[in-house]
C-alpha positions in Angstrom: 159.7 139.0 152.7 157.2 136.2 152.8 157.2 133.5 155.5 159.2 130.3 154.6 159.7 126.8 155.8 162.7 124.6 155.1 161.4 121.1 154.3 162.5 117.7 152.8 160.6 115.8 150.1 161.1 112.1 149.5 161.4 110.8 146.0 160.3 107.4 144.7 164.0 106.5 144.7 164.1 107.0 148.5 166.2 110.2 148.2 165.3 113.4 150.1 165.2 116.7 148.3 165.9 119.9 150.2 163.3 122.6 149.6 162.1 126.0 150.7 158.4 126.6 150.9 157.2 130.2 150.5 153.8 130.7 152.1 151.4 133.0 150.2 150.7 136.5 151.5 147.2 136.8 153.0 145.0 133.7 152.5 146.5 132.6 149.2 144.7 131.9 145.9 145.0 128.1 145.8 147.8 128.1 143.2 151.0 126.1 143.9 154.2 127.0 142.0 157.4 124.9 141.8 160.6 126.6 140.7 163.3 124.2 139.2 166.9 125.3 138.8 169.4 124.7 136.0 172.2 122.1 135.7 174.8 123.7 137.9 172.6 125.9 140.0 170.6 125.4 143.2 167.4 126.5 144.9 169.3 129.3 146.7 170.2 131.4 143.6 169.0 135.0 143.8 167.0 134.5 140.7 165.0 131.6 142.0 164.5 133.2 145.4 163.3 136.4 143.9 160.8 134.6 141.6 159.4 132.7 144.6 159.1 135.9 146.7 157.3 137.7 143.9 154.9 134.8 143.3 154.2 134.3 147.0 153.5 138.0 147.3 150.8 137.6 144.6 149.1 134.8 146.7 150.7 131.6 145.4 152.2 128.9 147.6 155.7 128.6 146.0 158.4 126.0 146.4 162.0 126.0 145.3 164.1 122.9 145.6 167.4 121.2 144.9 167.5 118.4 142.4 169.3 115.2 143.7 173.0 115.7 144.0 172.8 119.5 144.1 172.7 121.9 146.9 171.5 120.3 150.1 169.6 117.4 148.6 170.7 113.7 148.8 172.6 112.1 146.0 175.8 112.7 144.1 176.3 115.3 141.4 178.0 112.8 139.1 174.7 110.9 138.8 172.9 113.7 137.0 170.5 112.6 134.3 167.4 114.2 132.8 165.3 111.2 133.8 166.3 111.6 137.4 165.4 115.2 137.4 162.0 114.6 135.8 161.4 112.0 138.6 162.4 114.6 141.2 160.2 117.2 139.8 157.2 114.9 139.7 157.8 114.1 143.4 157.7 117.8 144.2 154.5 118.3 142.3 152.9 115.4 144.1 154.0 116.9 147.4 152.2 120.1 146.7 149.1 118.3 145.6 149.2 116.2 148.8 149.0 119.6 150.7 145.7 120.3 148.9 146.9 122.5 146.1 145.1 121.2 143.0 146.3 123.9 140.7 150.1 123.6 140.1 152.3 125.6 137.8 156.0 125.1 137.2 158.8 127.5 136.4 162.1 126.0 135.1 165.4 127.6 134.2 167.9 126.3 131.7 168.0 122.5 132.0 165.4 122.8 134.7 163.1 124.4 132.1 163.4 121.4 129.8 162.8 119.1 132.7 159.7 121.2 133.6 158.5 120.8 130.0 159.0 117.0 130.0 157.3 116.6 133.4 154.4 118.8 132.2 153.9 116.6 129.2 153.8 113.5 131.4 151.6 115.1 134.0 149.0 116.6 131.7 147.4 118.5 134.5 149.5 121.6 135.1 147.8 125.0 135.4 150.7 126.8 133.8 154.3 126.5 132.7 157.2 128.9 132.4 160.5 127.9 130.8 163.5 130.3 131.0 166.5 129.8 128.6 165.6 126.2 128.2 167.2 124.0 125.6 165.0 122.5 122.9 167.8 120.1 121.9 169.4 118.1 124.7 173.1 117.8 124.3 174.8 114.6 123.1 178.3 115.9 124.1 179.4 118.7 126.5 178.8 122.2 125.2 181.9 124.4 124.9 180.1 127.2 126.7 180.0 125.1 129.8 183.7 125.5 130.2 184.7 121.9 131.1 187.6 119.8 129.8 185.4 117.0 128.4 186.0 113.3 128.9 188.2 112.3 131.8 191.0 109.8 131.7 188.8 107.0 133.1 186.5 107.3 130.0 183.4 107.3 132.2 183.2 110.8 133.7 183.0 114.1 132.0 184.1 117.5 133.4 181.3 119.8 132.2 182.5 122.9 134.1 185.6 123.5 136.2 185.5 120.9 139.0 182.0 119.7 138.0 181.9 116.0 136.8 179.0 113.9 135.6 178.8 110.3 134.3 178.8 109.9 130.6 175.4 108.2 130.9 173.9 111.7 131.1 174.3 112.0 127.4 172.9 108.5 126.7 169.9 109.3 128.8 169.4 112.7 127.2 168.9 111.0 123.8 165.8 109.2 125.1 164.0 112.5 125.6 162.2 114.6 123.0 161.6 118.2 124.2 160.0 119.3 120.9 157.6 116.3 121.1 156.8 117.2 124.7 156.1 120.8 123.6 153.4 119.6 121.3 151.7 117.8 124.3 151.5 120.9 126.5 147.9 122.1 126.8 148.2 124.6 129.7 149.2 128.3 129.3 153.0 128.3 128.6 155.4 131.3 128.7 158.7 130.9 126.9 161.4 133.4 128.0 164.9 133.8 126.5 167.6 136.3 126.1 168.9 137.4 122.7 172.5 137.2 123.9 172.3 133.7 125.5 175.7 132.1 125.0 174.8 128.7 126.3 171.4 128.0 124.8 170.7 129.8 121.5 167.5 131.9 121.2 166.4 129.7 118.3 165.5 127.0 120.9 162.9 129.4 122.3 161.3 129.9 118.8 161.4 126.1 118.2 159.3 125.7 121.3 156.9 128.4 120.3 156.5 127.0 116.8 155.9 123.5 118.1 153.5 124.4 120.8 151.4 126.9 118.8 149.7 128.3 122.0 152.7 129.5 124.0 153.6 133.1 124.8 157.1 134.0 123.7 159.1 136.8 125.4 162.6 137.6 124.1 164.7 140.1 126.1 166.9 142.2 123.8 170.1 142.2 125.9 169.9 139.3 128.4 172.3 136.4 128.4 171.7 132.9 129.7 171.5 133.9 133.4 169.8 137.3 133.2 172.6 138.6 135.4 172.2 142.4 135.0 169.9 143.8 137.7 167.5 145.3 135.2 167.3 142.1 133.2 166.7 140.1 136.5 164.0 142.6 137.5 162.3 142.2 134.1 162.5 138.5 134.4 160.9 138.3 137.8 158.2 140.8 136.9 157.4 138.9 133.7 157.1 135.5 135.5 155.1 137.0 138.3 152.7 138.7 135.9 152.2 135.5 134.0 151.4 133.6 137.1 149.0 136.3 138.3 147.1 135.8 135.1 146.5 132.1 136.0 144.4 133.0 139.1 
C-alpha cells in the first residue's frame, strides 16, 4: 500500500471535491495522474483504487476524486452534466500542477473517460490519456442498459438507474459536446481500452476513437463487460493501465 492523504479541491464554482492523493513510492518520477470515475461510480471503487495503487507504486503521484454530487464531494447528484464534470476535472488537473507536477496524465472510466477526453482536448498539454469503456456518442435519452424508468412525472427529472435521478438538462448539455471532434485534437499518447462484451457502451465506440485519433493505442479485452468485474479482467486492466503509464516516464 502506498501512503495516501484525504484532501479537498475547490472548483471555480466554489464547490469542494473530495479526493484521495496517493504518494509515489520512493522519490517519484514527476508524473501526476488523475483518475476520473464513471456516471454512477465514485473515487472509492476497487477499480479506481487499484489503478491508483499500481501507478503510485511505479513512481507517479496519483489522485482519485469524486465529481460534484457524487461520493463525498459537494453538490447534488441531480445536477450532473458533462460540462460540470469537465470543469471539475480541469480543477483537479490545475491542483496537481500547482503542486509542481508539470507532467499530467488522466485515466477516465465510462463517462469519466469521455470527460477526460474532452478536458484533454481543451487543455492541450497532457502527458498521456487512458479512456476505459468510454462512450464516443453522448446519449440524448437514457440508455436502457442503465436500468432506470425514464422521465419522471414532473417532466424535469429522469431516473437513469434505480433510485438515481438527474435533471433532463443533462441530455441537452451532452448535445453540445463532440467526443469524436475532441479525439482528433488529442496529441499526447492515448490508450483506448474496451471490453468486447460491454453491454452499456458498445465496442464500436472504442474503434471510433481509434479511427478518429489515428495515433492512439487500442486494447480490446475478449471477455470483459463494461465494468471489468471479473478478477482476471480487473487485473489485466490495472496492469495494462500501469504499463502504459510507466511508458510515459
